[in-house]
C-alpha angles and dihedrals in degrees: 000000000000123000120270106252120224119198147150128222131304115277087030123217128200094277092052094052098038094045091050090052093046093047089050089056092047094051093044088054086056092052101258123139101233139155128199112224136172134231099210148359119315117242125230094258091057091043087056090057095046092046090048088056096035091237124152120236114262116257115275120239129179102187142003136222123254113278093018109155112235143175117210123210129183094007144047105177111107092218088065096045139080120300111271093020089140089069096046128103102243106205101174142002127199112183147144100202134093115285109242130177092333121156138155136191093228137037115270145181107266119182117181133159133173094243131126098257142024090228090063088061091047090050089056090048090056090049095048090053094046088237118158116244112221121212093255093054090043091057092045092053094041091051091051092050092048090049098047094043096039090237091317094307097107120099087232090067114109135188088256090060092049094047092048091049092050093053093043091050089053092051091047093043090225136144102241097200095047096042093041096053092047091050095048092046090052088060094053095066099102098148096111096050123099119233090255090052090049095056091044096044094093106000125149125194109217140167114234114195095292104351137085107226146172116211109193129179139186129185120227142167090219124040088181093061092048093049090060085075095049098114094053091042089055091050091058093043090055091052091052092047090055095042095050097030092236126182093206138009112196115189115187120197103198124201105214092191099055098023099236135117137217111211126208107195128186136168138075091288097044087115092076087074090069096057092037093059102018091242137124118240107229115188087349094302141099136179112238111199114214094002112132106132122082091187097051108018105033116029098042092040092054091046091057091060097056 
């Protein structure tokens, strides 16, 4: 029998990779034959974490065979998952996102909480099972929480995230502020990426109420520097819109220092951005003060305007 595969969403972020590795450890401790894998290239922020721990990247997979047993972390929407996910045997899900168009043929273990990070849920799972958290797993979970909450600045951050991070930092014997800033800054070096790589770096294909959309996001320390590449970014966005027949492509350039975003929005329904945020799109872009969270401040806000 093949291993049970554990993975996060396509275009994986730090939470997707770290949570897959942590869930692998948890299930191995319980006697399951599991393997953490990834559904895309790892970004520089995540590479910082893996290099810090001297951990190899999980194996890359593009698709799975029918009846493959899987565990999903940090996602549940099939559009964000591995190719052929609809024919997999989904054994477990651990997630902190909305549940959208998810169905299985058999009962499963589904653990979801409205917290800032999947790793916060996994931390609780370790605690509930009286399972010791080793330093490596502590740093993986702490890194994921720092990433998803932007060092506790995101509106998605909850007290549960903060309490988990505090305990994990104690286990890891690590300075959260120092480590967190270095990790986040590592992820803002985007100079060697092409425009196509930029818009795919952290892109999620979602269905709003009636619209097919991609909501993509990159973190930066300088929105101004990123906007110098606007024309070429738009060229690549237009190609994706045509290729995937999208109604809207929303690309958020998020300033992790000042907690704001500059949005570049294209597509026949780009106009919903204006009513959603009470802004005027000028040259397909708008400044969104205080907006940093795709999960809480972009996807649900756009859905309300449809």
